[in-house]
C-alpha positions, 0 to 999 in steps of 0.5 A: 134714630134707631139705625144710628144707635145700631151703628154706634153699637157696632162701633162700640163692639169694634172698640171693645177689641181695640179697633177705634174710628172704624168706618161703619155704613149701610150695606147694599142689600138686606142680605148683608145685614143692617150695618157693615164695615170694610175694615178687614179689606182696608187693613189687609191692603195695608198689611198684606194679610188675608182680608177674609181671615182677618174678618173672621177673626174679628167677627168671632170676638165681637159677640152681640148687643142690644140691637145687634143680634149677630155678627158675621164675616163675609167675602171678600173681607167684610164684617156684617152686623144683623139686627136683633129684630125683636128689639130693633122693631120695637125701638124703630116703631116706637121712635117713629110714632113718638116723633110723628110725620113732622119730625121723623127723618129730620135732624139738627145737622144744619141748625144755626146755618142759613141756605138760600135756594134760588129756583124758577127764575123764568122771564116774566113774558111767558107761561111755564113749560115742562123744562121750567117744571124741572127747575121748580121741582129740583129747587123746591125739593132741595129747599124741603130737604135742607129745611128737614135737617135743620137749615134755615132756608130762604127760597128766592125766585129771580124774576128776569124782567130785564133784557131782550125777551122782556123788551120784545114783549114791550115792543109788541105793546108800545111799538106794534100796537098790540092790545094789553088785554088778552082774548077771552079765556087766555091767561096773560102769561100765555098771551104774552108768550104765545101771541105777543112774543111770537108776533114780535119775533116774526115782525123782527125777521120781516123788518130789521129796522125794529131791531134798533127800537128793541135795543133802545127798549132793552136799555130804557127798561133799566132806567129807573123812572122811565115810562118803559121801566114802568110798563115793564113792571106792569107787564112783569107783575101780571105775568108773574101772578099767572106764573106763580099760580102754576108754581103753586100747582107744582107744589112750590113756595117762595120767600122772596121775589127778586126783580132783576131790574132792581139789580140796576135800579137799586144801585147794586150793579153800579157798586159791583161795577166799581168794585170789579173795576177797582180790582182790575177784573174788568176792562173796556175793549178798545178794538175787535168785536167787543169794542166799546164793551166792558168785559171780564178778563178771563185770561187766567181761567184754565177753561174759559180763557179758551172761549174768549172774555165775557161781556158785562156792559154792551157798547150802548151801556146796557148790562148783560144778564151775566153782569146782573147775575154777578151783582145778585150773587154778591148780594145773595152771599151777603158780600154786598152792603147795598140795601135792597127794599121790599114789600109784601107781595102776597102769601103762599098757599101755606099762608107764609108771606112772600116779599118782592123787591121794591126800589122806590119804597118798602123796608130793607130786606134782611137775610142772614149771611148764608153758609151756602147759596144754591142756584138752580139753573139749566146745564146750558148756563154752565159757562155764565155760572162759571164766570160768576164763580170765577169773578167771585173768587177774584173778589176773594169770596169763597166759591164753595159757598156758591153752588150752580145746581145744573140739570138737563132738559126734559123731552116728551115721548112721541105718544105724549107729544101727539096727545098734546097736539103736535101733529108731525112727530119724528122719532121716539122723543120730541124736544121743544122748539120755538122755531117749530112752535113746539112748546109744552106748557106745564098746565097743559101737561098737568091738565092732560095727566089729570084727565087720564087720572080722572078716567081711572078714578071714575072707573073705580069710584062711580059713586064719587061726586065730581068735586072729589074725583077732581081733587083726587085726580089733581093730586095724582097728576101732581104726583105723577109729573113730579115723581117722573121728573125727579126720579132721574139724576139731574145730569140726565135728560128726562123723557116724560110719558103721560101714560107711563107716569099715571100707572098705579104699578111700576116706578111712578108717583101714583104707585106710592100714593096708592100704597099709602091709600091702602095703609089708611084703609087698614087703619079704618078697618082696624078702628071699626074692629077695635084693634089697638096698635102695639109695637111689641113684636108678637114672635118671629117676624116674617121676611116682609115685616123685617124688610118694611121695618128696615126701610122705615128705619133707614129713611133718616139716613137717606134724608141725611145723605140727600141733604149732604150731597143734594142728590135727590134721586136716592130719596125718591128711590127709597120712598118707592122701596118703602112702598114696594115693601109695604105692598108685599107686607100687605099681600103676605101679612094680614093685619085685620085677620092677623090674630095675635100678630094684629096689634104689632102689624097695625103699629107697623102700618102706622109706622109706614104711614108716618115714614112715607108721609115724611118722605112724600112731604120732602119729594112733594108728592101729595098724600092721598087717603083714598084713590 
């Protein structure tokens, strides 16, 4: 990539004056050039000299290069390298056009290595809510970024079809006589979550005798071949079909759907239990509140030991989700020899196949041993996930290969909550609450975003047919929600606002979408006028041209850094920065009426489309040619 060539050139210049292995990086701001080194500061700390004088002395000896136009010392002791814009621009735009959207910004850094990314992992007893959307967006974007830099990525969805929540829905169908078919106009996942689960929860509060039946059901659905096991599969599969339709609307794709029930049914849990017992990691409690339970001994853990040991098998013989998570983690990491069978479940919207685990038939699922497993789970699961990591380390498995990607909750602004039907709103933000019946389903949020977007599209394009308005509004809604949720660091809560998210100006997804629609309009007009693109600069470049070229050139570095750190915000921030720079270029640097500058500026527009499309494909924001 051109920017890396500039970095290497800076290293060669420094090497020419005897400075080897000097750290080179991108500066915070364009005013400090395209590359810098803090070497004089670091050396002055060691030697006690004056860092600025040292920087000036070194800079005076460096000269320039092919891509570096000048070198300057800057307080308090940096050396800044500035591009030769004529060469740098031509090389950058030629590279972007040559590589195209598919390859620009990518690398082979992860080539030959496998990564498993597990995300979504929602109990198949409800429709997805907006908190689940954050899980989907984070996991899907992590998978996209890692694939871009060469990793072979497998995306897993752990279908939580065991445990109390699944048993609650079955209780409604099998014990309370609730019909299996939802009322007309209601999806099955919504019916299970909004009607069956709510009714069962209320009945359990009214009739405590049902709790014993619930516990029995939870145990029975783990017993392969039982009638309850079969019913759980039927219900889970129907809900899963609805849930995946929502996930596809969110832009996700999957390679494997791993049923939690298959952890037990396949023998994976029994094998894991025996291993834990053999290694002395678990014990059976003989007294106290955990009496009769099999627990993980956490006494040697510096933090978890203060909170008590973790139950893996209850006194009635049923497993906890932490137990199943440990067994599943071993399988994901390639540390278990238990064979799991699978069959093709269906296909993603992109045509790629989806496999689902199937204990009773199918063929063995073969995934190469991964170098990393990323498990996207909310911050409320920190303790269970740390228990998993601790047990893995006790088993001699490298804990660094197992990453819990934690994220915080999603709230709605008071105004958005009212728009979605919450009548009594207190405060500026609203949190979902099962007790209060406040539950923001993803599809409802997207539908409202789509409605707002469609209003604006019709104002601007009264002549557009309904299906085109619908298509564009859907893409705007998807971009608005995805950007709004991903733009915050994972460790920070998100407060989502419907109106704010759909604005065409500001820190929003539609702002980026609008910038690329603008760029496509320029291409169409240039084609009508017979203007051909040429990456050769016409003369001295305007500030707006330099800033746009600079942001385009830095995209591969940002992608590389996002892949290494798995921090996604910087990728969205850079995508928006490119959009800001393009819009300023659009306002100040005419292309069609640019005279001798027109061919170069058209090449710059082409370069922007390729770079921004590459970034949007990673962040999952739909590209629109018209808005």
